[in-house]
KEKE-3310 file (N, C-alpha, C; in steps of 0.2 Angstrom, whole numbers, plus 5000, padded with zeros to 4 digits):
npx = (5486:5485:5478:5466:5462:5460:5449:5439:5438:5433:5421:5415:5414:5405:5393:5390:5388:5377:5368:5367:5362:5349:5343:5343:5334:5323:5321:5315:5302:5291:5289:5288:5276:5267:5268:5264:5250:5245:5246:5238:5225:5225:5224:5212:5203:5205:5201:5188:5183:5181:5182:5199:5205:5206:5218:5228:5229:5239:5251:5248:5254:5267:5264:5257:5266:5275:5266:5263:5276:5276:5275:5267:5275:5281:5272:5266:5268:5283:5291:5300:5300:5301:5314:5320:5314:5316:5321:5315:5308:5315:5327:5331:5328:5342:5345:5352:5354:5355:5360:5357:5371:5381:5372:5359:5356:5344:5340:5349:5344:5332:5336:5341:5330:5323:5331:5329:5316:5317:5321:5336:5344:5357:5364:5373:5386:5386:5396:5408:5405:5402:5387:5388:5399:5393:5383:5390:5398:5387:5382:5393:5393:5382:5370:5352:5344:5344:5341:5339:5338:5332:5333:5327:5333:5333:5322:5315:5312:5313:5314:5322:5321:5331:5332:5343:5352:5348:5339:5321:5322:5314:5307:5302:5293:5293:5282:5276:5283:5285:5295:5300:5301:5294:5281:5264:5261:5271:5282:5279:5290:5303:5301:5310:5306:5301:5290:5272:5266:5255:5247:5237:5225:5232:5229:5230:5240:5252:5251:5252:5265:5272:5268:5274:5288:5289:5285:5295:5306:5305:5307:5299:5287:5284:5269:5263:5267:5268:5269:5266:5267:5261:5256:5247:5237:5230:5222:5234:5243:5254:5252:5262:5263:5267:5265:5262:5253:5241:5233:5219:5208:5196:5191:5196:5207:5222:5230:5246:5256:5271:5280:5292:5281:5275:5270:5270:5274:5274:5286:5294:5298:5311:5319:5331:5347:5351:5363:5363:5360:5355:5345:5329:5314:5300:5289:5284:5280:5268:5263:5258:5250:5234:5224:5229:5224:5213:5218:5220:5233:5239)
npy = (4651:4637:4635:4641:4634:4621:4624:4627:4615:4607:4614:4611:4597:4596:4602:4593:4581:4585:4587:4574:4567:4573:4569:4555:4555:4560:4550:4540:4544:4538:4525:4529:4536:4526:4519:4529:4530:4518:4518:4529:4523:4513:4521:4528:4517:4512:4523:4524:4513:4502:4487:4481:4485:4471:4469:4475:4468:4458:4466:4473:4473:4478:4490:4496:4497:4506:4517:4520:4525:4537:4555:4572:4578:4569:4561:4566:4566:4568:4578:4582:4596:4600:4598:4607:4620:4619:4627:4639:4654:4652:4659:4675:4677:4679:4687:4687:4698:4699:4702:4697:4694:4709:4720:4732:4750:4752:4739:4738:4748:4742:4731:4737:4742:4730:4725:4733:4729:4717:4714:4713:4710:4709:4717:4712:4715:4707:4705:4694:4682:4665:4655:4644:4648:4659:4654:4645:4655:4661:4651:4649:4662:4661:4664:4663:4664:4667:4679:4683:4695:4697:4702:4709:4719:4730:4729:4723:4706:4693:4683:4674:4664:4656:4645:4642:4629:4619:4620:4624:4629:4643:4649:4663:4673:4690:4704:4720:4728:4742:4754:4763:4777:4779:4778:4784:4800:4799:4790:4784:4786:4774:4762:4753:4744:4727:4719:4715:4701:4697:4684:4680:4670:4658:4642:4629:4614:4616:4630:4633:4629:4638:4650:4648:4648:4661:4669:4665:4673:4684:4691:4688:4699:4714:4715:4728:4734:4745:4742:4734:4720:4712:4698:4693:4681:4678:4669:4662:4672:4681:4695:4708:4720:4734:4742:4756:4760:4771:4778:4788:4790:4782:4772:4774:4771:4774:4769:4770:4769:4761:4755:4745:4739:4724:4710:4692:4676:4659:4648:4637:4625:4619:4605:4608:4618:4632:4630:4617:4608:4596:4593:4587:4591:4599:4606:4611:4623:4620:4627:4624:4613:4605:4607:4618:4631:4630:4626:4629:4632:4637)
npz = (4998:4996:5008:5004:4993:4999:5008:4999:4993:5003:5005:4993:4994:5004:4999:4989:4997:5004:4994:4989:5000:5000:4988:4990:5001:4994:4985:4993:4995:4989:4994:5008:5007:5004:5016:5025:5021:5025:5039:5041:5038:5048:5060:5058:5058:5071:5078:5075:5079:5071:5060:5055:5039:5027:5020:5028:5040:5042:5043:5054:5068:5066:5061:5071:5082:5076:5075:5089:5093:5087:5086:5087:5077:5070:5064:5053:5036:5028:5015:5000:5000:5014:5016:5008:5012:5026:5035:5035:5041:5053:5052:5045:5028:5016:5002:4986:4973:4955:4938:4921:4909:4903:4906:4902:4905:4909:4914:4924:4933:4936:4943:4954:4960:4962:4971:4982:4986:4993:5009:5018:5007:4994:4981:4967:4954:4939:4930:4922:4927:4927:4928:4937:4945:4951:4959:4967:4974:4981:4989:4997:5003:5012:5007:5005:4994:4976:4965:4948:4936:4919:4902:4886:4874:4883:4889:4904:4905:4911:4925:4937:4951:4963:4975:4989:4999:4991:4981:4976:4958:4951:4936:4928:4916:4912:4911:4905:4914:4925:4930:4946:4943:4932:4936:4936:4942:4951:4963:4979:4994:4996:5008:5021:5029:5035:5024:5024:5016:5003:4996:4983:4977:4975:4973:4968:4970:4964:4963:4977:4980:4972:4978:4990:4987:4983:4995:5004:5001:5008:5025:5041:5045:5056:5066:5064:5053:5039:5026:5011:5001:4986:4978:4965:4958:4942:4931:4929:4927:4936:4946:4951:4965:4974:4989:5001:5015:5023:5037:5039:5046:5057:5049:5037:5024:5015:5000:4994:4980:4978:4969:4960:4947:4939:4928:4930:4923:4926:4919:4921:4933:4943:4951:4959:4960:4950:4943:4940:4927:4923:4933:4939:4932:4939:4935:4918:4907:4894:4881:4868:4868:4864:4875:4882:4882:4891:4903:4920:4930:4942)
capx = (5483:5484:5472:5459:5460:5457:5443:5435:5437:5429:5414:5412:5412:5399:5387:5389:5385:5370:5363:5366:5357:5343:5341:5341:5327:5317:5319:5311:5296:5286:5289:5285:5269:5263:5267:5260:5243:5243:5246:5232:5220:5224:5222:5205:5199:5205:5197:5180:5181:5179:5187:5204:5205:5210:5225:5232:5229:5246:5256:5246:5259:5273:5262:5254:5272:5277:5261:5264:5282:5276:5273:5264:5279:5283:5266:5265:5272:5288:5292:5307:5299:5303:5321:5322:5312:5315:5324:5311:5305:5320:5332:5328:5332:5347:5344:5357:5350:5360:5357:5361:5378:5380:5365:5358:5356:5337:5340:5353:5339:5327:5339:5342:5323:5321:5335:5326:5310:5319:5325:5342:5347:5363:5365:5380:5387:5387:5403:5409:5404:5397:5381:5390:5403:5389:5379:5395:5399:5382:5382:5398:5391:5376:5363:5346:5341:5347:5336:5342:5333:5335:5330:5328:5333:5332:5315:5315:5307:5314:5315:5324:5322:5334:5333:5349:5357:5346:5333:5320:5323:5308:5309:5296:5293:5290:5279:5273:5287:5285:5299:5297:5301:5289:5274:5260:5260:5277:5281:5280:5297:5303:5302:5315:5302:5299:5283:5267:5266:5248:5247:5230:5222:5236:5225:5232:5246:5258:5251:5254:5272:5275:5267:5280:5294:5289:5285:5301:5310:5304:5307:5293:5286:5280:5261:5260:5271:5263:5272:5263:5269:5256:5257:5240:5236:5224:5223:5241:5248:5255:5253:5266:5262:5270:5261:5262:5246:5241:5226:5217:5203:5195:5189:5199:5214:5224:5235:5251:5260:5278:5283:5290:5276:5276:5267:5275:5271:5279:5286:5298:5300:5316:5320:5338:5349:5352:5369:5362:5356:5351:5340:5322:5309:5294:5284:5286:5274:5267:5258:5255:5245:5227:5221:5233:5220:5208:5221:5222:5238:5240)
capy = (4649:4630:4635:4643:4628:4616:4626:4627:4608:4605:4616:4607:4590:4597:4603:4586:4577:4588:4585:4566:4565:4576:4565:4549:4555:4561:4543:4536:4547:4534:4520:4532:4538:4520:4517:4534:4529:4512:4520:4533:4519:4510:4526:4529:4511:4512:4529:4523:4506:4497:4481:4483:4482:4464:4469:4478:4464:4454:4470:4477:4473:4482:4497:4498:4499:4513:4523:4521:4529:4544:4561:4576:4581:4563:4557:4570:4564:4573:4578:4586:4603:4601:4598:4614:4626:4617:4633:4645:4657:4652:4665:4680:4676:4683:4687:4690:4700:4701:4703:4693:4698:4715:4723:4739:4754:4751:4733:4739:4752:4737:4727:4741:4743:4724:4724:4737:4725:4712:4716:4709:4708:4712:4717:4712:4716:4700:4704:4689:4676:4660:4653:4639:4652:4663:4650:4643:4661:4663:4646:4651:4668:4659:4667:4658:4664:4671:4682:4685:4698:4696:4708:4709:4726:4735:4728:4717:4701:4687:4683:4668:4663:4650:4644:4638:4626:4612:4621:4623:4635:4645:4653:4667:4678:4696:4708:4726:4731:4749:4756:4768:4784:4779:4778:4790:4804:4798:4784:4785:4784:4767:4760:4747:4739:4721:4720:4710:4698:4695:4679:4680:4665:4652:4637:4622:4611:4620:4637:4634:4628:4644:4655:4646:4650:4669:4672:4664:4678:4690:4689:4689:4706:4716:4716:4735:4737:4748:4741:4728:4717:4708:4693:4691:4676:4679:4665:4660:4678:4684:4703:4710:4727:4736:4748:4758:4762:4776:4778:4795:4790:4775:4767:4777:4768:4776:4766:4774:4764:4762:4752:4744:4734:4720:4704:4687:4670:4654:4643:4631:4624:4614:4603:4609:4624:4635:4627:4609:4608:4589:4592:4585:4597:4598:4608:4615:4626:4617:4631:4622:4607:4607:4609:4623:4637:4629:4624:4633:4628:4640)
capz = (4992:4998:5013:5001:4989:5004:5011:4993:4992:5009:5004:4988:4996:5009:4995:4986:5002:5005:4988:4988:5005:4998:4983:4993:5005:4989:4982:4998:4996:4986:5000:5014:5006:5005:5023:5029:5020:5028:5046:5042:5038:5054:5065:5057:5060:5078:5081:5074:5082:5065:5059:5051:5032:5027:5018:5033:5046:5042:5045:5059:5073:5064:5060:5077:5086:5073:5077:5096:5094:5083:5090:5082:5072:5065:5061:5047:5031:5026:5008:4999:5002:5020:5016:5004:5016:5033:5040:5033:5047:5059:5051:5040:5021:5013:4995:4981:4967:4950:4931:4915:4907:4899:4907:4899:4911:4912:4918:4931:4937:4938:4948:4960:4963:4965:4978:4988:4988:4998:5015:5019:5001:4992:4973:4964:4947:4936:4927:4917:4931:4925:4933:4943:4950:4955:4964:4972:4978:4985:4994:5002:5007:5016:5005:5005:4988:4971:4960:4942:4931:4912:4898:4879:4871:4888:4893:4908:4903:4914:4932:4940:4958:4964:4982:4991:4994:4987:4976:4969:4954:4947:4930:4926:4911:4915:4906:4908:4920:4926:4936:4950:4941:4927:4939:4936:4949:4955:4967:4986:4996:4997:5015:5021:5034:5033:5022:5024:5009:5001:4991:4982:4972:4973:4976:4967:4973:4961:4966:4984:4979:4970:4984:4995:4984:4983:5001:5008:4999:5013:5032:5045:5047:5063:5064:5063:5047:5034:5019:5008:4994:4984:4972:4964:4952:4938:4925:4929:4927:4943:4946:4957:4967:4981:4992:5008:5017:5029:5040:5040:5051:5060:5043:5030:5023:5008:4997:4990:4976:4979:4963:4953:4946:4933:4928:4930:4922:4927:4913:4923:4940:4942:4957:4960:4959:4943:4939:4939:4921:4923:4938:4937:4931:4943:4930:4912:4903:4888:4878:4862:4868:4863:4881:4885:4884:4896:4909:4926:4934:4949)
cpx = (5481:5478:5466:5457:5457:5450:5437:5433:5432:5422:5411:5410:5406:5393:5385:5386:5378:5365:5362:5361:5350:5339:5339:5335:5321:5316:5315:5304:5290:5284:5285:5278:5265:5262:5263:5252:5241:5242:5239:5226:5219:5222:5215:5201:5199:5201:5190:5178:5178:5184:5193:5203:5209:5217:5230:5233:5236:5251:5254:5251:5264:5270:5260:5260:5275:5272:5262:5270:5281:5273:5269:5268:5281:5278:5264:5270:5277:5289:5298:5306:5301:5311:5323:5320:5312:5317:5320:5307:5310:5324:5329:5332:5337:5347:5350:5354:5356:5356:5360:5367:5376:5374:5365:5357:5349:5336:5344:5348:5334:5330:5340:5335:5321:5325:5332:5319:5311:5323:5331:5345:5353:5363:5372:5380:5389:5394:5403:5408:5399:5392:5384:5395:5399:5385:5384:5397:5394:5381:5387:5397:5385:5370:5358:5343:5345:5342:5340:5337:5336:5331:5331:5327:5331:5326:5316:5310:5308:5316:5317:5325:5325:5335:5339:5349:5355:5341:5327:5322:5317:5310:5302:5298:5290:5287:5277:5277:5287:5289:5297:5296:5296:5281:5270:5259:5266:5276:5282:5287:5297:5305:5307:5312:5301:5291:5278:5266:5258:5249:5239:5229:5227:5233:5227:5238:5252:5258:5253:5262:5275:5274:5273:5286:5295:5289:5291:5307:5310:5304:5300:5292:5283:5273:5259:5264:5266:5265:5269:5265:5264:5258:5250:5239:5230:5225:5230:5246:5248:5256:5256:5264:5265:5268:5263:5255:5246:5234:5224:5211:5202:5194:5192:5206:5216:5230:5240:5256:5267:5282:5289:5284:5277:5271:5272:5271:5276:5279:5290:5299:5305:5318:5328:5340:5350:5357:5368:5357:5352:5346:5333:5318:5302:5288:5287:5280:5274:5261:5255:5251:5238:5223:5224:5229:5215:5211:5222:5227:5240:5234)
cpy = (4642:4630:4636:4637:4622:4617:4625:4619:4605:4607:4613:4600:4591:4598:4597:4582:4579:4586:4578:4564:4567:4571:4558:4549:4556:4554:4539:4538:4542:4528:4523:4534:4532:4518:4522:4533:4523:4514:4525:4529:4515:4514:4527:4523:4511:4517:4528:4517:4501:4492:4484:4481:4476:4465:4472:4473:4460:4459:4475:4478:4478:4489:4500:4501:4506:4519:4525:4526:4536:4549:4566:4578:4575:4560:4560:4568:4570:4573:4582:4593:4605:4601:4605:4620:4624:4623:4639:4648:4657:4658:4669:4677:4681:4682:4690:4692:4702:4701:4698:4697:4704:4718:4730:4743:4753:4745:4734:4743:4747:4733:4730:4741:4736:4722:4727:4733:4720:4714:4711:4707:4712:4712:4717:4713:4709:4700:4698:4682:4671:4658:4649:4643:4656:4660:4647:4649:4662:4658:4647:4657:4667:4663:4661:4658:4668:4673:4685:4688:4698:4701:4706:4716:4731:4734:4722:4712:4694:4687:4676:4668:4657:4650:4640:4635:4620:4614:4623:4630:4637:4650:4657:4671:4684:4700:4715:4729:4739:4751:4762:4775:4785:4779:4784:4794:4803:4793:4787:4783:4777:4765:4754:4742:4733:4721:4714:4707:4695:4690:4678:4674:4660:4646:4630:4620:4615:4627:4638:4633:4635:4650:4654:4649:4658:4671:4670:4668:4684:4687:4690:4696:4708:4717:4723:4738:4740:4747:4734:4726:4712:4704:4691:4687:4677:4675:4664:4666:4681:4691:4705:4718:4728:4742:4750:4760:4767:4776:4786:4796:4783:4770:4769:4775:4770:4772:4770:4769:4766:4760:4748:4739:4730:4714:4698:4681:4664:4649:4637:4631:4618:4612:4603:4616:4626:4632:4620:4608:4601:4588:4591:4591:4595:4600:4612:4617:4622:4621:4629:4616:4610:4610:4615:4629:4636:4628:4630:4630:4631:4641)
cpz = (4993:5003:5009:4997:4994:5006:5005:4992:4997:5008:4998:4990:5000:5004:4991:4990:5003:5000:4987:4994:5003:4993:4985:4997:5000:4986:4987:4998:4994:4992:5006:5013:5007:5012:5027:5027:5024:5036:5047:5042:5045:5060:5064:5059:5068:5081:5080:5077:5077:5064:5054:5044:5031:5025:5023:5040:5047:5045:5051:5065:5072:5064:5067:5082:5083:5075:5084:5097:5091:5088:5085:5076:5067:5062:5055:5042:5028:5018:5007:5000:5009:5021:5013:5009:5023:5037:5039:5040:5053:5058:5045:5033:5019:5006:4991:4975:4961:4943:4927:4913:4903:4900:4904:4906:4914:4916:4925:4936:4940:4943:4954:4964:4966:4971:4984:4990:4993:5003:5016:5013:4999:4984:4971:4957:4944:4933:4922:4921:4928:4930:4939:4948:4954:4960:4969:4977:4983:4991:5000:5006:5011:5014:5004:4998:4983:4966:4955:4938:4924:4908:4890:4877:4877:4892:4897:4906:4906:4921:4934:4947:4960:4972:4984:4997:4990:4982:4979:4965:4950:4942:4928:4920:4914:4909:4909:4914:4920:4932:4940:4947:4935:4929:4938:4942:4953:4960:4974:4988:4998:5005:5015:5027:5031:5031:5024:5017:5008:4995:4989:4976:4970:4977:4974:4971:4970:4963:4973:4984:4977:4975:4989:4993:4985:4990:5005:5006:5004:5020:5035:5047:5054:5061:5062:5057:5042:5027:5017:5001:4992:4977:4971:4958:4949:4932:4923:4927:4934:4943:4952:4958:4973:4983:4999:5009:5023:5031:5042:5045:5054:5054:5037:5029:5016:5006:4993:4986:4976:4972:4965:4953:4940:4934:4927:4927:4922:4921:4915:4930:4940:4949:4958:4959:4952:4939:4938:4933:4920:4928:4935:4937:4935:4939:4924:4909:4896:4884:4872:4862:4867:4869:4884:4887:4889:4903:4914:4930:4941:4953)
residu = (ASN:ILE:MET:VAL:THR:SER:SER:GLU:ALA:ALA:SER:SER:ARG:ARG:GLN:THR:ARG:LEU:ARG:ARG:GLU:TYR:LEU:TYR:ARG:LYS:SER:LEU:GLN:GLY:ARG:GLU:LYS:ALA:SER:TYR:GLU:GLN:LYS:ARG:LEU:VAL:ARG:ALA:ALA:LEU:ALA:ALA:GLY:LYS:LYS:LEU:PRO:THR:GLU:LEU:ARG:ALA:SER:TYR:ASP:LYS:LEU:SER:SER:GLU:ILE:ASP:GLN:GLU:ASP:ALA:LYS:THR:GLU:VAL:GLN:LYS:THR:HIS:VAL:ASP:ASP:GLU:TYR:GLY:ASP:ALA:GLY:LEU:GLU:ASP:PRO:ARG:VAL:CYS:VAL:THR:THR:SER:ARG:SER:PRO:SER:SER:ARG:LEU:LYS:GLN:PHE:ALA:LYS:GLU:THR:LYS:LEU:LEU:PHE:PRO:ASN:SER:VAL:ARG:ILE:ASN:ARG:GLY:ASN:ASN:ARG:VAL:ASP:GLU:LEU:ILE:ASN:SER:CYS:LYS:GLU:GLY:ASP:PHE:THR:ASP:VAL:VAL:ILE:VAL:GLN:GLU:THR:ARG:GLY:GLU:PRO:ASP:GLY:LEU:VAL:VAL:CYS:HIS:LEU:PRO:LEU:GLY:PRO:THR:ALA:PHE:PHE:THR:LEU:SER:GLY:ALA:VAL:LEU:ARG:HIS:ASP:LEU:GLU:GLY:GLY:ALA:SER:PRO:MET:SER:GLU:ALA:TYR:PRO:HIS:VAL:ILE:LEU:ASN:ASN:PHE:ASN:SER:GLU:LEU:GLY:LYS:ARG:ILE:GLY:ASN:VAL:LEU:LYS:CYS:LEU:PHE:PRO:ILE:PRO:LYS:PRO:ASP:THR:ARG:ARG:ILE:VAL:THR:PHE:SER:ASN:ASP:ASN:ASP:TYR:ILE:SER:PHE:ARG:HIS:HIS:MET:TYR:SER:LYS:SER:GLY:LYS:ASP:ASN:VAL:THR:LEU:HIS:GLU:VAL:GLY:PRO:ARG:PHE:GLU:MET:LYS:LEU:TYR:GLN:LEU:ARG:LEU:GLY:THR:LEU:ASP:GLN:LYS:ASP:ALA:GLU:ASN:GLU:TYR:VAL:LEU:ARG:PRO:TYR:GLN:ASN:THR:ALA:ALA:LYS:ARG:GLN:LEU:LEU)
# end
C-alpha cells in the first residue's frame, strides 16, 4: 500500500511539473512572437538586398547571430499546440471512451459504437468515478485522449474530447444521432482497419485547431484502406459520417454507410484537461450576441 501511495505521489508530481513547464512556455509566446517577427524582417531584408528597417539596426548583431544558429526546425515559431500534439504521428493514439454517470441503455449502445470508431480504443464503465479520478487513471494508463458521451433522456446530446496529458478539451453538442441499427437498409459490417480521415471546410484558425483535435484521435492509415471517416463543416455544424467503399470497375465506386452518424457543434475549447476547471478558455460560443447569426467560426 505504501508502494502504491509513493508511486501515485510521484505520478502526481510529474503531472504538476509537466503542467507548470507547459504554462511557462506558453507565457513566453508573446515575447517569442515579437522576436520571431524581427528575425523574419531581417531575413527578408537580407534576401532582397534591401536596407534594414531602422528599428532593427540596433539589435541586428544579436538577431544575426541567432539566425545563423537556427536550422529548418528551430527557425519556425513554436506554439502551445506543439507541446500538446508534439508526439502526434509518432505513436498510435490510445482513446478511452466512457459515458456520463447512470447512462441509459441507448447511451451505452452509442458509447459501444463510438468505441468501434476509434482504433486502439477502450470503453470503460463510468460507475461513480469523479472526473479528476477518471483523468488521473487515464494519464497513468498512458491514454492520449478521453472521449465522454452525454445524454438527455436517452438521446445522445454531448461529446467531450480531452487530449492528455496537457489538453486541450473540446466540448460539442450532438444532434440527430442515428445508431447503426437505426440506419435505413441496415448498416454495413464494422471494419477495424485504420480509416482515412476527411476534414472538409475547416478553414479558419479555430477550424484548423478543431480539425487537429479530431484527426489526432485516429492513427495513420495504410494507403489502400477502404474505410473512411468524414467530418464535414457546414455553417459551424460538423456532420460526422462513417463509410466503407468498394470498387466494382475502373471508375465505379460504391459507398456503404457503416454508422453511427450525428451532427456536432463546438461550444467551448479549453486550454487544459477536463478536471482543470480554472483553465483558460481558448473559445466559448456566444449565441446571444447581435452578430452571432452572421459569424462563421470554423
